N, C-alpha and C positions, 0 to 999 in steps of 0.2 A: 765449903765455898767461901772464899775470901770476899770480902766486901770490895766492890770496886771503888778505885779512887775517883773522887770527884771530876767532871770534866772542867778543865781550866780553859779559858778561852785567851787568845792571843792579846796581849794588853792594847796593840794598836787597832785591833779590829774592834774592840769596844768604843774606843774614842772616834771611830771614822765617822767624819762629819760630811754632809753633802756639799759637793763642790768639784772643781776641776783639779787633776793633778797637774804638775808642772809639765809632763810631756804632753798631755792634752792642750795646754795652753800654747806651747811651743808649736805644736801641729797646726793649731788653729792660726797663728800669726804668720806662719810660713804659707799657709795655704791662702791666706787673706792678701799677702803681700804678692803672691803670684798672680792672683786675679787682678789686683788693682794695677799692677803692671801690664797686663794684657789690655785692660780697659783703657789705659791712658795710651798705650802703643796704637790701638785702634782708632782712638779720638785723634791722635796726632796726625795718623794717615788721612783720615777724612777731613781734616782740617787743611792738609796741604792740598788735598784735590779739589777741595771746594773754593771757589774764590769769594770775595766779599758779597755777602748776601745783597747789599745795597747796589753793587755793581751788577749783579745778576738781574735783579728786579729793573734796573735802568737800561740795561741792554734790551730785555723783553719789551719795555715800553717803547724804546726808540724802534725796534723792529717792527713792532706792530704798527705804531704810527706811519712808518714808511710804508708797511702794506696798505694801510688804510688810504693814504695818498695815491697810491697807484690804482686801487680798486675806484676812487672817486674820478680820476684822470681818465680811466678806462671807460667808467660810466657815463662821462659827459661825451667821451668821443662817440660811443655807440649811440647815444641819444641824438648827437648832431648829425651822425651819418651812418646809415646802417650797413654801408659797403664795407668789406673785409679790408679793402685798400686803404682804409684810414688807420688800420692798426700798425701799419710799417713805421709811421712816424712816431707813434709812441715806442716802439722798440728803440728805433735811434734816439729819442729824447732821453732814455734811461741808459743808453750804452755806455756813458761815462761815469755814472753813479755807481759809487764803489759799495754802496750798501745795497741797491736794487740788481737783481739779474734777471731779465726776461728774455724767454725763449720763444719765438713764434713757431708754434706747433700746429699748424693749420693743415697740414697735410700728412705728417708721418703716423700720428696716433688715431686722428678723428676723421679721417676719410673726407678731406676738404671742409670740415667745420672749423669756421674761425675759432681759434683758441690761443691763449698765451699762458706759459707756465712762469710764474711769476715767484721768485725766491728773495726774500729780504734777509740779510744777515748783519747784525751787530753783535760784535765780540763773539760768543760762543752760541748765541741763540739764533735760530733760524726760524723763518716761517715760510711755508711754499703754499701756493694757491693755483688752482687752474681755473682761468677766466674764460668762459666760452661766450658767444654772442648769441643773446637770446632774441634780440630784434632782427628780422630779417627783411623787413620792410617798414615803411613808413607808417602804415597803419596799425603796426604792433604798438601796444603800451609802451610808453617811456620806461625806462627802470630809474628808481630813486634810490639815492644812496644817502 
């Protein structure tokens, strides 16, 4: 038997240091760039769809203030007169208001129960409320707002 030759290792295998190869670095850069492009694209879409947050908050506050004014007016009218006939002037009072839209819905949905559907809209913010008459006679407690 012939003695076997000693095994030789490849010179590069002995010097292999821990780290990334050039190919791995290129792949990581490409994948990172694609993800960054996707995130920037999605953020840009959302920024275009959303308006200024200060404008949104201002519109919401204005719509809520308009709704509170209508509810206060409604409460005063109901406390002053328990008759449903007193609500017709309220609908007429807000007819020219561009922010407030009131529908007298006393017969369509509620079977002759006095009700108003109030919608306030400022910008893209809307609030809707159904106001019904709680007081039906003067002996009922007044409503406080």
